[in-house]
C-alpha positions as CSV (number, residue, x, y, z in Angstrom):
1,M,106.5,28.9,3.9
2,A,109.3,27.9,6.1
3,G,107.6,25.8,8.3
4,L,105.8,24.0,5.3
5,L,109.3,23.2,3.7
6,S,110.3,21.0,6.6
7,L,109.8,17.9,4.7
8,H,113.2,17.0,5.3
9,C,113.7,13.6,5.7
10,V,112.3,10.2,6.1
11,A,110.6,10.6,9.2
12,S,107.8,8.8,8.0
13,L,109.4,5.5,7.7
14,K,110.4,2.8,10.1
15,K,112.0,-0.5,9.4
16,S,111.0,-4.0,10.6
17,G,113.8,-6.6,9.0
18,S,114.2,-5.3,5.9
19,L,111.3,-3.4,4.9
20,I,110.5,0.2,4.9
21,H,107.0,0.7,6.1
22,F,104.8,3.9,6.8
23,R,105.3,5.0,10.1
24,S,102.4,4.2,12.5
25,A,102.9,3.0,16.1
26,A,99.4,1.1,15.8
27,L,100.8,-0.8,13.0
28,G,104.4,-1.9,13.9
29,V,104.0,-5.3,14.2
30,H,105.5,-7.1,11.2
31,M,108.9,-8.6,9.8
32,R,109.4,-8.6,6.3
33,H,112.0,-10.4,3.9
34,Y,112.2,-10.0,0.5
35,S,111.3,-13.3,-1.1
36,S,111.3,-13.7,-4.4
37,K,112.9,-16.0,-7.2
38,K,116.8,-15.8,-7.7
39,A,117.6,-14.4,-10.7
40,P,119.0,-17.5,-13.0
41,S,122.5,-17.9,-13.2
42,S,122.9,-16.3,-17.0
43,S,121.6,-12.9,-15.8
44,S,122.7,-12.9,-12.0
45,S,124.8,-9.9,-12.2
46,E,121.7,-8.1,-14.3
47,Y,118.8,-8.2,-11.5
48,L,119.0,-8.1,-7.5
49,H,116.3,-10.6,-7.7
50,Q,113.2,-11.9,-9.9
51,S,109.9,-10.8,-8.0
52,V,107.2,-13.4,-8.9
53,V,104.7,-10.4,-8.7
54,P,105.3,-7.3,-11.1
55,S,107.1,-4.2,-9.3
56,M,104.0,-1.9,-10.2
57,H,101.2,-4.6,-10.1
58,Y,99.4,-2.9,-7.2
59,Q,100.0,1.0,-8.4
60,K,96.6,0.9,-10.4
61,S,94.5,-0.2,-7.7
62,L,95.8,1.8,-4.7
63,P,93.4,3.7,-2.7
64,R,93.0,7.4,-3.1
65,L,94.4,10.2,-0.4
66,P,91.3,11.1,1.5
67,I,90.3,14.7,1.9
68,P,89.6,14.7,5.5
69,K,86.3,16.6,6.6
70,L,86.6,19.8,7.3
71,E,85.2,20.0,11.0
72,D,88.1,17.0,11.7
73,T,90.7,19.4,10.1
74,I,89.7,22.4,12.1
75,R,89.5,20.2,15.6
76,R,92.8,18.6,15.2
77,Y,94.4,22.1,14.1
78,L,92.8,24.1,17.6
79,A,94.3,20.7,19.5
80,A,97.6,21.2,18.2
81,Q,97.4,25.1,18.7
82,K,96.3,24.5,22.6
83,P,100.0,23.9,24.0
84,L,101.5,26.4,22.3
85,L,99.0,29.4,23.1
86,D,98.1,31.0,25.8
87,D,94.1,31.4,26.8
88,E,93.5,35.0,25.1
89,Q,95.4,33.6,22.0
90,F,93.9,30.6,22.0
91,R,90.4,32.2,22.0
92,T,91.3,34.4,18.9
93,T,92.8,31.3,17.1
94,E,89.5,29.5,17.8
95,K,87.1,32.0,16.4
96,L,89.3,32.6,13.2
97,A,89.2,28.8,13.1
98,Q,85.7,28.8,13.5
99,D,85.0,31.6,11.1
100,F,86.8,30.1,8.6
101,Q,84.7,26.4,8.7
102,N,81.9,28.1,8.2
103,G,82.9,30.7,5.5
104,A,85.8,31.0,3.1
105,G,87.1,27.4,4.6
106,K,83.9,25.8,3.6
107,Q,83.8,27.4,-0.1
108,L,87.5,26.3,-0.7
109,N,87.0,22.6,0.5
110,E,84.2,22.1,-1.4
111,E,86.2,23.3,-4.8
112,L,89.1,21.3,-3.5
113,V,87.0,18.1,-3.4
114,A,85.4,18.8,-6.7
115,Q,89.0,19.4,-8.1
116,D,89.9,16.1,-6.8
117,K,87.0,14.2,-8.1
118,N,88.3,15.2,-11.7
119,N,91.9,14.0,-10.9
120,K,91.5,10.5,-10.1
121,H,94.8,9.4,-11.3
122,T,96.6,11.3,-8.5
123,S,96.3,13.0,-5.0
124,Y,95.0,16.2,-4.1
125,I,98.3,16.8,-2.2
126,S,100.9,15.8,-5.3
127,A,100.6,18.9,-7.8
128,P,100.9,21.5,-4.9
129,W,103.4,19.8,-2.9
130,F,105.7,19.6,-5.8
131,D,105.0,23.2,-6.6
132,M,106.1,23.9,-3.1
133,Y,109.4,22.3,-3.7
134,L,110.1,23.7,-7.0
135,S,109.0,26.9,-6.4
136,A,111.2,27.5,-3.3
137,R,114.0,30.0,-4.1
138,D,116.5,29.0,-1.1
139,S,119.7,26.7,-1.8
140,V,118.7,22.9,-1.7
141,V,122.0,22.6,0.6
142,L,120.9,22.7,4.3
143,N,117.3,23.7,3.5
144,F,116.0,20.8,1.7
145,N,118.9,18.1,0.9
146,P,118.9,15.3,3.5
147,F,121.8,12.7,4.0
148,M,121.6,9.0,4.9
149,S,125.0,7.1,5.7
150,F,125.5,3.6,5.4
151,N,126.9,1.5,8.0
152,P,130.3,0.0,7.1
153,D,130.4,-3.5,5.3
154,P,130.7,-6.3,8.2
155,K,133.9,-7.6,5.9
156,T,136.2,-4.9,6.9
157,E,138.5,-5.3,3.9
158,Y,135.5,-4.5,1.7
159,N,135.3,-0.7,3.0
160,D,138.4,0.1,0.8
161,Q,137.4,3.2,-1.2
162,L,137.8,1.8,-5.2
163,L,136.3,-1.7,-3.8
164,R,133.5,-0.2,-2.3
165,A,132.0,2.4,-5.1
166,T,132.6,-0.3,-7.6
167,N,130.5,-2.5,-5.6
168,M,127.6,0.2,-4.7
169,V,127.8,1.2,-8.4
170,C,127.2,-2.1,-9.7
171,S,124.7,-3.1,-7.2
172,A,123.0,0.3,-8.1
173,V,122.6,-0.5,-11.9
174,R,121.4,-4.3,-11.0
175,F,118.9,-1.9,-8.7
176,M,117.8,0.2,-11.9
177,K,117.4,-2.6,-14.2
178,T,115.6,-4.6,-11.5
179,L,113.0,-1.8,-11.0
180,R,112.6,-1.2,-15.0
181,A,112.1,-4.9,-16.0
182,G,109.3,-4.5,-13.3
183,L,111.0,-6.9,-11.3
184,L,111.7,-5.6,-8.4
185,E,109.3,-7.0,-5.1
186,P,106.7,-4.4,-4.9
187,E,107.0,-2.1,-1.4
188,V,104.3,-3.8,0.9
189,F,103.5,-3.4,4.4
190,H,102.7,-6.8,6.1
191,L,100.6,-6.8,9.0
192,N,100.4,-10.7,9.1
193,P,103.1,-11.4,6.9
194,V,102.5,-15.6,7.6
195,K,99.5,-15.0,5.2
196,S,100.7,-12.6,3.1
197,D,104.7,-12.7,2.5
198,T,104.2,-16.2,1.1
199,D,104.8,-17.8,-2.0
200,S,101.6,-19.1,-2.2
201,F,100.0,-15.7,-2.0
202,K,102.2,-14.2,-4.2
203,N,101.3,-16.7,-7.1
204,F,97.7,-16.2,-6.4
205,I,97.9,-12.2,-6.3
206,R,100.1,-12.0,-9.6
207,W,97.2,-13.1,-11.7
208,V,94.5,-10.8,-10.3
209,P,94.3,-8.2,-12.6
210,S,96.2,-4.8,-11.5
211,S,93.0,-2.9,-11.2
212,L,91.9,-5.3,-8.7
213,S,95.3,-6.6,-6.8
214,W,95.3,-3.9,-4.0
215,Y,92.2,-5.2,-2.8
216,G,93.4,-8.9,-3.0
217,A,96.3,-7.9,-0.6
218,Y,94.0,-5.9,1.5
219,M,92.1,-9.3,2.3
220,V,95.2,-10.8,3.9
221,N,96.0,-7.5,5.7
222,A,99.0,-6.3,3.6
223,Y,99.2,-2.8,2.3
224,P,100.8,-2.1,-0.9
225,L,102.7,1.4,-0.7
226,D,103.0,4.1,-3.7
227,M,105.8,3.7,-6.0
228,S,105.2,6.1,-8.7
229,Q,108.2,8.0,-7.4
230,Y,110.8,5.5,-8.0
231,F,111.3,6.1,-11.6
232,R,112.9,9.5,-10.8
233,L,115.8,7.8,-8.9
234,F,117.8,7.8,-11.8
235,N,118.8,9.9,-14.9
236,S,117.1,12.7,-13.2
237,T,118.2,15.9,-12.0
238,R,116.6,19.3,-10.7
239,I,116.8,22.0,-13.4
240,P,116.9,25.5,-12.0
241,K,114.8,28.0,-13.5
242,H,113.5,31.5,-12.9
243,G,110.6,31.2,-10.6
244,R,110.1,27.6,-10.7
245,D,112.4,24.4,-11.2
246,E,111.8,21.6,-12.9
247,L,112.4,17.8,-13.0
248,F,114.3,16.4,-15.9
249,T,114.7,12.5,-16.7
250,D,116.3,10.9,-19.4
251,E,116.1,7.2,-19.3
252,K,118.6,6.8,-22.2
253,G,121.4,7.9,-20.1
254,R,123.8,5.0,-19.9
255,H,126.6,7.2,-17.9
256,L,128.1,7.4,-14.4
257,L,128.6,11.3,-13.5
258,V,131.9,10.9,-11.0
259,M,133.2,13.6,-9.2
260,R,136.7,13.7,-7.6
261,K,138.5,17.1,-6.4
262,G,135.6,19.2,-8.2
263,N,136.5,17.6,-11.2
264,M,134.0,15.9,-13.4
265,Y,134.1,12.8,-15.2
266,V,131.6,10.5,-17.1
267,F,131.6,6.9,-18.7
268,D,129.6,4.5,-19.6
269,I,128.5,1.5,-17.0
270,I,125.5,0.0,-18.9
271,D,126.7,-1.1,-22.7
272,R,124.6,-0.9,-26.0
273,D,122.6,-4.1,-25.1
274,G,121.5,-2.5,-22.0
275,N,123.9,-4.6,-19.9
276,L,126.1,-3.7,-16.9
277,V,129.3,-2.9,-18.1
278,K,132.1,-5.4,-16.6
279,P,132.4,-4.6,-12.8
280,A,136.3,-5.3,-13.2
281,E,136.3,-2.4,-16.1
282,I,134.2,-0.3,-14.0
283,Q,136.7,-0.7,-11.1
284,S,139.5,0.0,-13.7
285,H,137.6,3.2,-14.6
286,L,137.5,4.4,-11.0
287,K,140.9,3.4,-10.3
288,Y,141.7,6.0,-13.0
289,I,139.9,8.6,-11.9
290,L,141.3,7.9,-8.2
291,S,144.6,8.4,-9.6
292,D,144.5,11.2,-11.8
293,S,146.6,14.1,-11.0
294,T,144.7,17.1,-12.4
295,P,144.5,19.5,-10.0
296,A,141.5,20.8,-8.4
297,P,139.7,23.2,-10.6
298,A,139.9,27.0,-9.4
299,F,136.5,27.6,-10.2
300,P,134.7,24.4,-9.6
301,L,131.2,24.4,-11.5
302,S,129.4,22.3,-9.4
303,V,129.3,24.9,-6.4
304,L,126.5,26.8,-8.4
305,T,124.3,24.2,-7.5
306,S,124.2,25.3,-3.9
307,E,123.2,28.6,-5.1
308,N,119.7,30.5,-4.7
309,R,117.9,29.2,-7.3
310,D,116.9,32.1,-9.5
311,V,120.8,33.1,-9.2
312,W,121.7,29.6,-10.4
313,A,119.2,29.7,-13.1
314,G,120.6,32.7,-14.4
315,L,124.2,31.4,-14.4
316,R,123.0,28.3,-16.1
317,D,121.8,30.1,-19.1
318,K,124.9,31.9,-19.2
319,L,126.9,28.6,-19.1
320,I,124.8,27.2,-22.1
321,G,125.3,30.7,-23.9
322,A,129.1,30.2,-23.3
323,G,129.0,26.8,-25.1
324,N,128.3,24.4,-22.4
325,A,124.8,22.9,-23.5
326,E,125.9,19.6,-24.6
327,D,128.0,18.7,-21.3
328,L,125.3,20.2,-18.8
329,R,123.1,17.7,-20.7
330,V,125.6,14.9,-20.1
331,V,125.5,15.7,-16.0
332,D,121.5,16.4,-16.5
333,S,121.2,12.9,-17.9
334,A,123.7,10.7,-16.2
335,L,122.3,7.4,-14.0
336,F,123.6,9.3,-10.8
337,C,126.4,10.9,-9.1
338,L,129.3,9.4,-7.1
339,C,131.3,11.5,-5.5
340,L,134.8,10.0,-4.4
341,D,136.3,12.2,-1.5
342,D,139.8,12.5,-0.6
343,E,139.4,12.9,2.8
344,S,139.1,10.7,5.5
345,M,136.6,11.0,8.2
346,R,137.4,11.3,12.1
347,D,134.1,10.6,13.4
348,H,130.1,10.7,13.2
349,I,129.8,14.1,13.2
350,H,132.3,14.8,10.8
351,I,130.7,12.4,8.4
352,S,127.1,14.4,9.1
353,H,129.1,17.4,8.1
354,N,130.4,15.8,5.0
355,M,127.8,13.9,3.6
356,L,125.1,16.5,4.3
357,H,126.9,19.8,2.5
358,G,130.7,19.0,2.2
359,N,132.4,22.1,0.9
360,G,130.1,22.5,-2.2
361,C,132.8,21.7,-4.6
362,N,132.9,17.8,-5.1
363,R,128.6,17.4,-5.4
364,W,126.1,18.1,-7.8
365,Y,123.4,18.6,-5.2
366,D,120.7,18.9,-8.1
367,K,120.6,15.5,-9.2
368,S,118.2,13.3,-7.6
369,F,120.5,11.6,-5.7
370,S,124.6,10.9,-5.3
371,L,126.4,8.2,-3.8
372,I,129.1,9.7,-1.7
373,V,132.3,7.3,-0.8
374,T,135.0,9.0,1.6
375,K,138.8,7.9,1.4
376,D,138.3,5.8,4.0
377,G,135.1,3.8,2.7
378,Q,132.7,5.8,4.5
379,A,129.5,5.9,2.3
380,A,126.5,8.0,2.1
381,I,123.3,9.3,0.0
382,N,122.9,12.9,-0.1
383,F,119.4,13.1,-2.1
384,E,117.4,16.3,-3.6
385,H,114.0,16.3,-2.0
386,S,111.6,17.8,-4.6
387,W,111.1,14.5,-6.5
388,G,110.4,12.4,-3.8
389,D,110.3,11.7,0.3
390,G,112.7,9.1,0.8
391,V,110.8,6.0,0.7
392,A,112.2,5.0,-2.9
393,V,115.8,6.4,-1.4
394,L,115.6,4.4,1.6
395,R,114.6,1.1,-0.6
396,F,117.3,1.7,-2.8
397,Q,119.7,2.1,-0.2
398,N,118.6,-1.3,1.9
399,E,118.9,-3.1,-1.6
400,V,122.4,-1.6,-2.4
401,F,123.6,-2.1,1.0
402,K,122.3,-5.9,1.3
403,D,123.5,-6.8,-2.2
404,T,127.0,-4.9,-2.1
405,T,127.5,-7.0,1.4
406,E,126.1,-10.4,0.4
407,K,127.2,-10.8,-3.4
408,P,129.9,-8.0,-3.7
409,L,131.1,-8.6,-7.5
410,V,134.7,-7.4,-6.9
411,H,136.9,-8.5,-4.1
412,P,140.3,-7.4,-2.3
413,G,142.7,-8.9,-4.7
414,S,140.5,-8.6,-7.9
415,A,142.3,-7.2,-10.8
416,A,141.0,-4.3,-12.4
417,A,140.4,-5.0,-16.2
418,A,143.1,-4.2,-18.4
419,V,141.2,-1.6,-20.4
420,D,141.7,1.5,-21.8
421,S,140.5,3.9,-19.4
422,A,141.7,7.0,-20.6
423,S,140.0,6.6,-23.9
424,A,136.8,5.3,-21.9
425,V,136.4,8.1,-19.1
426,R,135.7,11.9,-20.2
427,R,136.7,14.7,-18.0
428,L,134.2,17.2,-18.6
429,Q,135.6,20.9,-19.4
430,F,133.3,23.8,-19.5
431,K,134.0,26.9,-21.0
432,L,133.8,29.6,-18.4
433,N,133.8,33.3,-19.0
434,K,134.7,35.9,-16.2
435,E,130.9,36.9,-15.4
436,L,130.8,32.7,-14.6
437,E,134.1,32.8,-12.7
438,N,132.8,35.6,-10.3
439,G,129.4,33.8,-10.0
440,I,131.2,30.7,-8.6
441,Q,133.3,32.4,-6.3
442,K,130.5,34.4,-5.1
443,A,128.6,30.6,-4.7
444,K,131.8,29.0,-2.9
445,E,131.4,32.3,-0.4
446,N,127.9,31.8,0.2
447,I,128.2,28.0,1.0
448,D,131.3,28.4,3.0
449,S,129.3,31.1,5.3
450,A,126.2,28.9,5.3
451,V,127.6,26.0,6.5
452,S,130.5,27.7,9.0
453,K,126.8,28.4,11.0
454,L,125.8,25.1,11.4
455,T,126.9,22.7,14.4
456,I,125.9,19.3,14.7
457,D,126.1,16.9,17.5
458,A,125.0,13.6,18.6
459,M,123.9,11.5,21.9
460,E,123.5,7.8,22.8
461,F,121.4,6.9,25.4
462,K,122.3,3.3,26.3
463,R,120.3,2.8,29.1
464,G,117.4,0.9,27.2
465,G,115.0,1.3,24.0
466,K,112.6,-0.2,22.1
467,E,112.3,-3.7,23.9
468,Q,111.9,-2.0,27.7
469,L,109.6,0.4,26.5
470,K,107.3,-2.3,24.5
471,K,107.4,-4.2,27.6
472,N,105.8,-1.3,29.5
473,R,103.1,-0.9,26.7
474,L,104.7,2.5,25.5
475,S,105.1,3.6,22.0
476,P,108.9,3.9,21.3
477,D,108.4,6.8,19.2
478,A,105.7,8.7,21.4
479,I,108.9,8.4,24.4
480,A,111.7,9.9,22.1
481,Q,109.3,12.7,21.4
482,L,108.4,13.2,24.7
483,A,112.1,13.4,25.6
484,F,112.5,16.1,22.9
485,Q,109.3,18.0,24.3
486,M,111.0,17.7,27.9
487,G,114.6,18.6,27.0
488,F,113.5,21.9,25.0
489,L,111.2,22.6,28.2
490,R,114.4,22.3,30.4
491,Q,116.7,24.2,28.3
492,Y,114.1,27.4,27.0
493,G,111.1,27.1,29.7
494,Q,108.6,26.5,26.6
495,T,106.9,24.4,24.5
496,V,107.2,25.1,20.5
497,A,105.9,24.0,17.2
498,T,107.2,20.6,16.4
499,Y,107.1,18.4,13.3
500,E,106.9,14.8,12.8
501,S,106.7,13.5,9.1
502,C,104.5,10.6,8.6
503,S,104.5,9.1,4.9
504,T,100.9,8.7,3.1
505,A,102.6,6.2,0.5
506,A,99.4,3.8,1.4
507,F,98.0,5.8,-0.9
508,K,98.1,6.7,-4.8
509,H,100.3,9.3,-5.1
510,G,100.8,10.0,-1.2
511,R,103.4,11.9,0.0
512,T,103.5,12.9,3.4
513,E,101.2,14.1,6.2
514,T,102.5,15.9,9.5
515,I,102.2,14.6,13.4
516,R,102.2,17.0,15.8
517,P,103.8,15.9,18.6
518,A,103.6,18.6,21.0
519,T,100.4,18.1,22.8
520,V,98.5,19.4,26.0
521,Q,99.5,15.7,27.5
522,T,103.3,16.1,26.5
523,K,103.0,19.6,28.1
524,K,101.5,18.6,31.2
525,C,104.2,15.6,31.3
526,S,107.0,17.5,30.7
527,H,105.9,20.0,33.2
528,A,105.5,17.3,35.8
529,F,108.8,15.7,35.1
530,V,110.9,19.1,34.7
531,Q,109.2,21.6,36.9
532,Q,107.6,19.6,39.7
533,P,109.4,16.4,40.0
534,G,108.8,15.9,43.6
535,K,105.0,16.7,43.4
536,H,103.9,13.7,41.8
537,S,104.1,9.9,42.6
538,V,105.7,7.6,40.4
539,A,102.4,5.8,39.5
540,E,100.7,9.3,38.4
541,L,104.1,10.0,36.1
542,Q,103.9,6.4,34.8
543,A,100.0,7.0,34.1
544,M,101.0,10.6,32.3
545,L,103.7,8.6,30.2
546,D,101.0,6.2,29.0
547,E,98.3,9.0,28.2
548,C,101.4,10.8,26.0
549,S,102.1,7.6,24.4
550,K,98.3,6.4,23.6
551,Y,97.6,10.0,22.1
552,H,101.1,10.0,20.2
553,G,99.9,6.5,18.7
554,Q,96.1,7.8,17.7
555,L,98.1,11.2,16.1
556,T,100.6,8.9,14.2
557,K,97.5,6.6,12.9
558,E,95.4,9.3,11.6
559,A,98.3,10.8,9.8
560,A,99.4,7.7,8.1
561,M,95.8,7.1,7.0
562,G,95.6,10.6,5.5
563,Q,94.1,12.1,8.4
564,G,96.1,14.9,10.0
565,F,95.3,18.6,9.4
566,D,98.5,20.2,7.9
567,R,98.1,18.9,4.3
568,H,94.1,19.7,4.0
569,L,94.9,23.5,5.2
570,F,98.0,23.6,3.1
571,A,96.0,22.7,-0.2
572,M,92.9,24.9,0.4
573,R,95.3,28.0,1.0
574,Y,97.4,27.0,-2.0
575,L,93.8,26.9,-3.9
576,A,93.1,30.2,-2.7
577,A,96.6,31.7,-3.5
578,S,96.4,29.9,-7.2
579,K,92.9,31.5,-7.9
580,G,94.7,35.2,-6.5
581,Q,92.3,35.6,-3.7
582,A,93.1,37.3,-0.7
583,L,94.1,34.6,2.2
584,P,91.5,34.2,4.7
585,S,92.1,35.3,7.9
586,L,93.6,31.9,9.8
587,Y,96.2,32.1,7.1
588,T,97.1,35.2,8.3
589,D,96.8,34.6,12.0
590,P,100.1,35.0,13.9
591,A,99.5,31.7,15.5
592,Y,99.0,30.0,11.9
593,A,102.3,31.2,11.1
594,A,103.8,30.7,14.4
595,I,102.7,26.4,14.0
596,N,104.4,26.6,10.7
597,H,107.9,27.7,12.2
598,N,108.8,24.6,13.1
599,I,111.7,24.9,16.1
600,L,111.6,21.2,16.5
601,S,111.5,19.4,12.8
602,T,112.0,15.9,13.8
603,S,112.7,12.8,11.6
604,T,113.1,8.7,12.5
605,L,114.9,6.4,10.8
606,T,116.1,2.7,11.8
607,S,117.4,0.0,9.3
608,P,119.8,-2.3,9.1
609,A,121.8,-0.4,6.0
610,V,121.5,3.2,7.3
611,S,124.1,4.3,10.3
612,L,122.8,7.7,10.8
613,G,120.8,10.1,8.9
614,G,120.6,14.0,9.2
615,F,119.6,17.6,8.1
616,A,119.7,21.1,9.0
617,P,116.8,22.9,11.2
618,V,114.2,24.2,9.1
619,V,114.1,27.7,10.6
620,P,117.1,29.9,11.9
621,D,116.2,29.1,15.4
622,G,115.3,25.6,15.3
623,F,117.0,22.2,15.6
624,G,117.0,19.5,13.3
625,V,116.2,16.2,15.0
626,G,117.4,13.0,13.5
627,Y,116.5,10.1,15.9
628,G,116.3,6.1,16.0
629,V,114.8,4.3,18.5
630,H,117.1,0.8,18.4
631,D,116.3,-2.3,21.0
632,N,118.2,-1.2,23.6
633,W,119.5,2.1,22.9
634,I,118.2,5.7,21.4
635,G,120.3,7.9,19.4
636,C,120.2,11.6,18.2
637,N,121.9,13.4,15.8
638,V,120.6,16.8,15.9
639,S,121.7,20.5,13.9
640,S,121.4,23.7,14.9
641,Y,122.3,27.5,14.0
642,P,123.9,29.9,16.2
643,A,120.8,31.0,17.8
644,R,120.2,27.4,19.5
645,N,122.9,25.5,21.8
646,V,122.8,21.8,20.5
647,H,125.2,20.7,22.9
648,E,122.9,21.9,25.7
649,F,119.9,20.5,24.3
650,L,121.1,16.8,23.8
651,Q,122.2,17.2,27.3
652,C,118.7,17.7,28.2
653,V,117.3,15.4,26.2
654,H,119.6,12.6,27.7
655,K,118.7,13.8,31.2
656,S,114.8,13.2,30.0
657,L,115.5,9.8,29.0
658,E,117.0,8.8,32.0
659,D,114.0,10.3,34.2
660,I,111.5,8.6,32.1
661,F,113.5,5.5,32.3
662,T,113.9,5.5,36.2
663,V,110.0,6.1,36.6
664,L,109.6,3.1,34.4
665,D,111.5,1.2,36.7
666,G,109.4,2.3,39.6
667,K,111.8,4.5,41.2
668,P,110.9,8.3,42.2
669,L,112.6,11.6,40.4
670,S,115.3,12.7,42.7
């Protein structure tokens, strides 16, 4: 299962202008700006914007996620296995795959297709995928929750902790209100924005019935994306239960959960009429919390959210038994969690550790997302992964960054309101018995031990990026992935299972599909660059780069269109298991386990709002590779456990990029 749990991050997303779009190299040709009517002045503090097209206008008519043909899935699976196996192993796997295609797989696929026909309101992957996440018993910390950090506000005086936290909370509420009012611009991927991202098109499409609206967008080469996950952004929490957790949402909650020094506070940020509480009052309440002299609790309850899920479920039952049900409900129904950290950040590595895991005491990891703001105003989002794949989180992050930097509601020198924060803010006080105190202590020891094993390192390659690669007609993502293959080969002398996630949000209830970047082409090219640099001419090496790029582009396009093999095989395996059948031998083949033991788990992200993103490896002997290919540079933020040397890996990746750019400059490798 471990390999299938590597939906860590938002690898499926790329940015152009200010839009998230599903990652397809073949489709990366648009600029998108959110154009919508500005909110009228009377409600300007209530909404981010007022979209002409209702937020969920396209949802009804989104196309359904296709189930690939079984023969295509088997062909793609074998192509992905080829670079990972020797000839004899491959022959065995090929035979098992062909037997599956003609036997047990044929039967399972027919059942899957029939089941899908009876569930037209959703996708074939949606229920199994939720189930996979919610049934996983490992801690959500390191194993699932990723982080994305905000760029600093360009106006440095706005990076003060209190100011930034206040402005971000206000913008978050404005986002929530805009979304719930149906006024948030729908998420659309524009291939030809000159035609589709225009007021005239929007004024036309708004009158097309929802059941047909997708086709109207499709006619002008625009692809609306699934927004079914968005409602879980707010008032939502993952609740630990024995065997399988539950997702809880209570949209009636009007309060914010704030954490500082392990203490938990709540106060309302929406009034009884559903309006944003005055920004100056929110500022006053946060200022009160920041100056509260209550010491850190000896037994910080929140560390329990970092525990094994069954252990946490048992302790949560005991918490309720000890009389804490009401306060737990308050935590679960809060709009979101704001973590105010008393520490200043030394550098990017410190930011990564703090935002990915921290020390466990000042986070409620089960909230759909937590907004973390440090003493020096660094900000990030850490999010729980079962409810969604980062599409909604990244849109939220982009909108909050844009709103706080362009239209902040509090300013340096703005006075906090003269209100009685002491009565408006409530510090939650939980009743703990000896057993709960022991549970908290054990959880603290466990998280300390887990995070002490994690190393994070970063690299910036400054010699070139997207611009130069595109001039050479190469896919920037393909070259970054090739550099990881070359780097790993240089360091460890082998080609291993590699995972890159691609969003299938172009389909109703789409989640993700896997791109498999380790290919026969990348293996051949890596061997040429790393092990035989003098043997090939510059022209031959350039041709190999071109071949890798084309094939990666094809894999990416297939994945974005729901034509990978991973989700299809996963769904059939899930179906067999749910019926209590013995698993077909394809699934018990060591090669199947190996390709799902993703040693290189990779995820890409570039956005005007995001400084860096990161996640832990998905296997003990793996790397967690967050990366971004920018116009003129390439950045990587990589994590590992003691089984791997992350510093050396990044040196090898850097050397690989140097070699690739040398060849692109027409020079031979020395």
